[in-house]
N, C-alpha and C positions, 0 to 999 in steps of 0.2 A: 510452537515450532519444535518443541522437544517431545510432544505427546507420542508420535509414532515410535520413537526410540524406546520410550517408557513401556508402551504396549508390547513391543517386541521383546524387551528384557523380561517383562512379567511373564509372557508366554514361554520364553526360553527357560525361565526359572521353574515354572510349573512342569515343563517337559523334563527337565533334568531331575526334579524331585520324583516324578513318576518313573523315569528310567532307573534312578538309583534304587527305588523300592523294588522294581521288577528284577534288577540285577541281583539283589540279595536273594530273592525267591528263586531265581534261575540257578543259583549255585547249590540248591538243596535237592536231594534225591527224594522221590516219593516216600512218605513215612506217615505212620499213624501217631497222633498225639492224643493221649488220654486227657480229657478236659474234666477235672473234678468239680462237681456242683454240690453245694450245700442244700439239702432238702429242707423245706418248710420255714427255715429261720432267716434266710438271706434276701427275701424279696424287698425291693424290686431288683436287687443286683443279680440274683439268680433265682428263678422261679421253678420249683420242682417239688413233686410230691409222689410218694410211693414208687420211686424209681423212674418217673416220667419227667423228662426235661420239657419245660414250657416257655423257654426263653428267659428274658430278663435283661436289664440294662447292660451288665457286664457281658453276658452271653451274646447279646446282639452285637456289641462292639468287637468281641472276639471273632465272631463270624465274618465281620467286615475285614478285620486284620488278616484273616487267613483266606479271604476270597482270592480266587485266581492264583493259588499257589499249588504246588504238588503235594501239599500236606493235607491229611484227612483228620479232622477232629472227631474223636470218639467220646461223646458225653457220658459221664459216669456219675449220676446223682446218688448221694449217700447221706444218711444222717451225720451231723457234724462230728460227733465223737468217733464214729466208725470211719468216717472219711480220713481223719487225722491218723487213725491207727493203720488203715490200708496204705496211705501214702508212705508211712514210715516202714512198712513191711515190703513195699515195692521198690526194690533196689536196682531194677533193670529198665523199667518202662520210662519213656520220656513223657512227662506230664506237664500240665498247665493248671494253675489255680490262681486265686487272688489273695492278697495279703496287704498289710500296712506296716510301716516300719515301727510304729508305736506298739504294734502287737508282736511282731517278730515270731509269728506262730509257726512258720515253715522254714526258718533260716538254717536249721540243722540239716534239712534235706533238699532245700531249694535255694535259688538266688533271685533277687528282685530284677525284673526287667528295668533297664536304666530310666526310661521315661514313664512318669506316672500317668494313669488313665484319667483321673479327675480328683478334685478335692472335696472333702465332706466337712460339714460342721454339725455340732450337736445342739439339741434344743430341749427345753423342759416343757412338756405338755402338762398343763395344770388347769384345775377348775377353781383354784384359789384366787383371790383378788391380789395377793402379794406373793412373790415380788413382782413389781411392774417391769423391772429389769434386773439383770444380775451383773454386778460390777466386780464381784470376787467371791471367795468362799464364805465370807461373812453373811452373804445373802441366803445361804443354804443352811445355816446353823440350826440344828434341832429338827430338821425336816426328816420325813420318811419318804424315800424315793423308790420307785419301781425301776428295775433294770432287767434286761434279758439274761437268762442263764446262758452259760457258755461263751459270753463275751466279756472282754476285760475293759474295765474303766479305772485305770490306775489312779487318776486324780480323786475319784470318788472313794476308792478303796482306802486311800491314805487318810481321807477325812473320817471314814468309818473306823479305821484303826485308832484314831484319836477320840472316838466317840462323839464326833462333831455332827454326825447324822446317822441315819439308819437306812440300810439298803435292803429291799425286798426283791428277790429274784422270781421271775415268772418264765414259764416255758414258751408262751405264745403271746403275740401282741394283743389279742383280744382280752386276755386276762389283765394286762396292764391298763388297757382302755377302760375296762369295767371298774377296776379299783380306783382309777383316777376320777371317773364320772361319779362314782358313789361317795367320793370324799374320804375313802378309807386310807388314802396316801396323799402326800402333798403334790405328787406329780410323777411323770414317767419321763425318764431321760434316755435318749437314743439319738442316732443320726437323724437330722431333721428330714432328709429325703425319704428315709424309711418310715418314719412316723407318719408323714403325710400320705405316702402311698398306701400303707396298710390301713390307715384310718379311712381312706377312700374306698377300700375293699369291703368295709363292714356292711353286713346286710341291713342293719338298722341305721337310721339317720344319726350322724354324730351328735353328741350332746351340745347344746347351745353354750354350755359353760366353758368349753375348751379354749385355751389360749396357748400360743407358742411363745416361749421366752428364750432368747438367744443365750447359749451357754459358752460362747467363745472365751469369756474371761476366766472360766474355770477349766474347760476342755478346749484347748486351741484347735483350730481346723488342721486337718492332716490329709495327706495324699493316699489314694488307693492305687496299688500297683498290681500288675500281673507278676506271678512267680513261676519260674521254670525249674524243673528238676535239675539236679546237678549233672545228670546224664545228658542234658541238652548240649548240642554242639555250639561252638562260638558263632557259626554261621546262622544257626536258627535263632540264637539270642539276638544277633545283630539285625536279622530280618524283622523280628517282632518289635524291637526297639524302633526301627525306622518306620514301620507301619503305624505304630502308635503315634509317633511324631507327625506322620503324614495325615492321619485322619482328624487330628485335633483341629478344630476350626472349620472342618468340612461340613457340607450340608448333611451328609450321612450322620455325622456325629451329633449335629443339632437335632436331627429328626429322632434319633434314638433317645436323647434326653427328653424331648417333648413327649414321646410315647409314654414315658413313665413318670413324668412330673405334671403333665397337663390333665386335669380331671376330665376334660372333654374327651380324652382318648381312652378313658377307663373302659368303656364299653367295647371299643375296638380291641384293646389289649386282651380283654376277657374272651372275646370271640376267637382271637388268634390262639390263645392258650387252649380253648376248647377244641379248636381245629387240630392242634398238635396231638390231642389224645383221642380223636375220633376214630382213627384206624391204626392198627398196629404197624410199626415200622422198625427196621433194623436199628441197632444202636447208633450207627453213624449217619442216619438220615437227617435231612435238614430239620431244624427246629422251627418254632413259631417265628423266629426272627426273619425267616425268608418268606413268610406268608404276606400277601398284600394287606395293606391297612384298610 
């Protein structure tokens, strides 16, 4: 007997949420937003190489967030070190990037959007039989672990400072995979979503020895946020926050995650990336995120 009222309330709630999101966008004047993209090292969050934007999990979500707004995203892919230098030299442009509070890599020039995009966890990719699981730092004692250069792992660095383990930096995922498969290190530590995605991109079949061991007991899961430059207006910041809240749990949000976490979609994602580079286009043209699957 109460079902019609519940349906009406649910419909009204969705309408109000949509209206609130559009009202935030309606308050904004047309404007270009520079969207900074890390080249080569951030896949599947951001996929770019040699100045070409090819989409990515965060990039696709950002395009959904800015859809149907008067704001124009201008992708700017750069190598990570140059990207951070350019951001700090750019004191006038309104820009968007991604960050995490455990990194705080942009807090001197930008501010976190209030609502996080998603949560990540770390894993140990190993070819060793042990450890079967990691309950704490004791399970890593004496190990030699691969990590990516230019990324901060404070928990592992503290252990290294105590000489409890040895860290070996690599520039690319392929190097870490090779060292792990060859048994020259005890494992490769990185965000699990990025390990799995980049392993699936390897041209050679992955080694049969690979195992993923959860690292939550040593590196607790944390949130990934969008960061806006301090030049961004309160209205823009509110709009992005509301849009992030709105898309979480939506079908679009689920499809973006499936695109980069389901191995069955790997071929489709590769085709979309190739399509993005097939013909030249201006800096602000749609990226692979807008191409059909």
